[in-house]
Every structure is written in structure tokens, then in C-alpha cells.
C-alpha angles and dihedrals in degrees: 000000000000126000094259089059089052091046090051091052090051093047091051092049092048090050090051090048090064090065115094097225101069117115123237094255089061089063093051087051089049093055091050094048096043095045092044093050092046093050092048091050092047090056095045094048091046092053092049103042105013088231124116115234103228098196093053090047092052091046090049092052095045094049101038113133096211101060100027121199111223113218134155119265096253090053092048087048088058093048091045091055091042090052092046088052092047091051091048091053090049091050092050091050094057 
């Protein structure tokens, strides 16, 4: 799969995360997927351009499933929407 497909999956998952009906396990899956896609893309971009994509690094740190950051639901909703917008803007650039 190409990177736009992965970004589309992330965008759909982030859009669903805004809904109040999602169970806690969904958010754990969301963290794994978002962090994994960001890490994969960071490595891919770094190998191509030898520059570090700062936005993807920050998102990977925020969504990492190992050292999880505990925030309230409204704050996570803001971060989810901001991440969704970031992924949309990255997709439009390419």
C-alpha cells in the first residue's frame, strides 16, 4: 500500500475517534496505527531527503502506545482533529 492509503486509513480512524461511542480499546488501536504509520513515514522520508519531518515526529511521540500520555477526552478530541487536518494537508502536498 502507498502512503496515501495509510494516511486515508488514519484519517478515517481519527474521524471515528471523535465519536463519543467508541470503546477504550479503539483508542489503543488508534495509538498503535497512528504511531506506526508516522514512524514508517519518518523512516521513509528520512531515507529519501535526509531531513527529519518534525510534524510526524511530534505526532508519533503524542500517539506512542508504550509511554502513553494521559489527557482528558476533550483535549484528545482536539489533538485527533488537528492530526486529521495535518494528514489531509500532507496528502494534498503529494
